[in-house]
C-alpha positions as CSV (number, residue, x, y, z in Angstrom):
1,M,74.4,104.9,111.5
2,A,77.5,102.9,109.0
3,A,78.3,100.1,110.3
4,Q,81.7,99.7,111.3
5,A,84.4,98.1,109.4
6,D,85.6,94.4,110.7
7,P,89.3,95.0,111.8
8,Q,90.8,92.4,110.6
9,Q,89.6,93.0,106.6
10,Q,90.0,96.3,106.5
11,A,94.0,94.9,107.7
12,C,93.9,92.9,105.0
13,L,92.9,95.4,103.0
14,L,95.7,97.9,103.8
15,V,98.3,95.4,103.0
16,G,96.6,93.9,100.1
17,Q,96.3,98.0,98.5
18,F,100.5,97.9,99.6
19,Q,100.9,95.0,97.5
20,Y,99.5,96.5,94.5
21,H,101.3,99.2,94.3
22,F,104.3,97.7,94.8
23,A,103.7,95.9,92.1
24,R,103.5,98.7,89.8
25,I,106.6,99.1,90.6
26,E,108.5,96.0,89.5
27,Q,106.0,96.5,86.8
28,K,107.9,99.7,85.2
29,I,111.1,98.0,86.8
30,D,109.9,94.9,84.3
31,Q,109.6,97.4,81.3
32,G,113.4,99.3,82.1
33,V,114.7,95.7,81.8
34,I,113.0,94.5,78.5
35,K,113.4,97.9,76.7
36,L,117.3,97.8,77.9
37,L,118.0,94.4,76.7
38,A,115.3,95.0,73.5
39,L,113.8,91.5,74.6
40,D,110.8,90.1,72.4
41,D,106.8,89.8,74.6
42,K,108.5,86.1,75.3
43,A,112.3,86.9,76.9
44,G,110.7,89.6,78.1
45,L,108.5,87.3,80.6
46,I,111.5,84.7,80.6
47,V,113.9,87.7,82.1
48,T,111.8,89.1,84.4
49,S,110.4,86.7,86.0
50,S,113.7,84.5,86.5
51,V,115.6,87.8,88.1
52,D,115.1,89.0,91.4
53,F,114.1,92.8,91.9
54,A,116.8,93.6,93.5
55,K,119.5,91.9,90.6
56,K,116.7,94.1,88.1
57,L,117.1,97.4,90.2
58,N,120.9,97.8,89.9
59,L,121.1,96.5,86.4
60,L,118.8,99.4,85.4
61,W,120.6,101.5,87.9
62,A,123.6,101.3,86.4
63,V,122.7,102.1,83.2
64,A,120.9,105.1,84.1
65,Y,123.1,106.6,86.0
66,E,125.3,105.7,83.2
67,Q,122.7,107.6,80.4
68,A,122.3,110.1,82.5
69,I,123.5,113.6,80.2
70,N,124.7,115.4,83.7
71,D,124.5,116.0,87.7
72,K,120.8,117.3,87.8
73,G,119.6,113.9,85.8
74,R,122.8,111.0,88.0
75,E,121.1,113.0,91.4
76,F,117.5,112.2,90.0
77,V,118.5,108.8,89.3
78,D,120.0,107.9,92.1
79,R,117.9,109.7,94.2
80,T,114.8,107.3,92.4
81,F,117.2,103.8,92.8
82,K,117.9,104.7,96.7
83,A,113.9,104.9,97.4
84,V,113.1,101.7,96.1
85,F,114.8,99.7,97.7
86,Q,114.3,101.7,101.2
87,I,110.6,100.6,99.7
88,N,111.9,97.1,98.7
89,T,112.6,96.7,102.7
90,D,109.7,98.0,103.9
91,R,107.6,95.4,101.6
92,Q,110.0,92.2,103.1
93,L,108.6,93.5,106.3
94,V,105.5,92.9,105.2
95,I,105.6,90.2,103.2
96,H,107.3,88.4,105.8
97,S,104.8,88.9,108.2
98,S,102.0,87.6,109.7
99,F,100.2,90.0,110.6
100,E,97.3,90.9,113.2
101,P,94.3,94.4,113.1
102,A,96.7,97.0,115.9
103,P,94.7,97.4,119.3
104,N,94.0,100.4,118.5
105,G,93.8,100.5,114.7
106,G,96.4,99.7,111.6
107,V,98.3,96.4,111.2
108,Q,100.8,94.4,113.7
109,F,103.2,92.4,112.1
110,K,105.5,90.2,113.6
111,R,108.6,88.6,112.0
112,T,110.5,86.2,113.3
113,V,114.8,86.9,111.6
114,P,118.4,85.1,112.1
115,K,121.0,87.0,111.6
116,G,124.3,87.0,112.6
117,G,123.9,83.8,114.8
118,R,120.9,85.6,116.7
119,V,117.6,85.4,116.9
120,R,115.1,88.5,117.4
121,V,111.9,89.4,116.3
122,E,110.4,92.4,114.8
123,D,107.5,93.7,116.0
124,Q,105.9,96.7,114.7
125,V,102.9,98.5,113.9
126,W,101.2,100.0,111.3
127,G,98.8,102.8,111.1
128,D,96.6,104.5,108.9
129,K,99.3,107.3,108.2
130,K,102.1,104.9,107.5
131,F,100.2,103.0,105.0
132,D,98.7,106.2,103.6
133,D,102.4,107.2,103.7
134,Q,103.4,104.4,101.7
135,Y,101.2,104.1,99.2
136,T,101.6,108.4,98.4
137,K,105.5,107.3,98.2
138,M,105.1,104.6,96.3
139,Q,103.2,106.2,93.2
140,G,105.9,109.0,93.1
141,R,108.2,106.5,92.7
142,A,106.6,104.6,90.3
143,D,106.0,107.7,88.4
144,D,109.8,108.4,88.6
145,L,110.4,105.4,87.0
146,D,108.3,105.7,84.0
147,K,110.4,108.8,83.3
148,L,113.2,107.0,83.1
149,V,112.0,104.2,81.2
150,D,111.6,107.1,78.9
151,V,114.6,108.3,78.1
152,I,116.7,104.7,79.2
153,K,118.2,103.8,75.3
154,P,118.2,99.4,74.7
155,A,121.6,98.2,75.2
156,P,121.2,94.8,74.3
157,V,124.0,92.2,74.3
158,E,125.1,90.4,71.0
159,G,122.5,87.8,71.1
160,V,119.7,86.6,73.4
161,I,120.1,86.7,77.0
162,T,119.1,85.6,80.1
163,W,120.4,85.4,83.6
164,L,122.6,82.8,84.3
165,S,125.1,82.8,87.3
166,A,123.5,86.1,89.4
167,L,120.7,84.3,90.2
168,S,122.0,82.5,93.0
169,E,124.6,85.5,94.2
170,P,124.1,88.1,96.1
171,V,123.7,91.6,95.2
172,P,126.1,93.8,97.0
173,L,126.0,96.9,95.1
174,H,123.5,99.5,95.7
175,R,124.7,103.0,93.5
176,P,126.8,102.1,89.9
177,E,130.3,101.5,91.2
178,S,133.0,104.3,89.0
179,P,131.8,106.1,85.6
180,G,132.4,104.8,82.3
181,M,130.3,101.2,82.4
182,R,130.9,98.8,79.5
183,K,129.7,96.3,78.1
184,T,130.7,93.5,79.5
185,M,129.7,95.0,83.2
186,Y,126.8,93.3,82.4
187,Q,127.1,90.8,80.0
188,A,128.7,88.3,82.3
189,L,125.4,88.5,84.0
190,F,123.6,86.9,81.0
191,S,123.4,83.7,79.1
192,P,122.7,83.2,75.0
193,I,118.7,82.3,75.3
194,P,116.3,81.7,72.1
195,G,113.9,85.1,72.3
196,S,114.6,88.9,72.2
197,K,115.3,90.7,69.3
198,K,119.0,91.7,67.2
199,A,121.7,93.1,69.0
200,H,121.4,96.1,66.6
201,R,118.0,96.6,66.9
């Protein structure tokens, strides 16, 4: 008879698998930012490691939406990025919570959240099926992001770039505001630093 898995080890395995799949999504986002801004290896690491996930995602969303050639393409862009934002919301629970094996299997997450002058405790249990559904969802969105990165055209800002004032600013935009994105829409988010490729490449 096979030995029963240790509940604590199983809980850590489930959470670790979640982080593995999410890391693949962020890797695709980083590849898209590097391609979009025509960054070399050094500048690419600086930019993608200095900018938070939501800001990178919003930048790619706006560009992919504007570069889409028809309504079907724009619908695919919106659907993909909305789903990735939802995954990121789930990730915040997973990564910012303490967790223990749940009594009936799975993982129990607990997180204290101050909001609106009040403090509330989030207490959720994710079973094996919930984790499996999340893994499948993340694998699908990573594949969708791969497709988008393949078709995004580079649109580098003149000179070399990195995030500047936006590093400390909140991200209100969760979808492109309007058609006709101009270079100035994201140029203000960056400031020259050494290390990118030339803008005309």
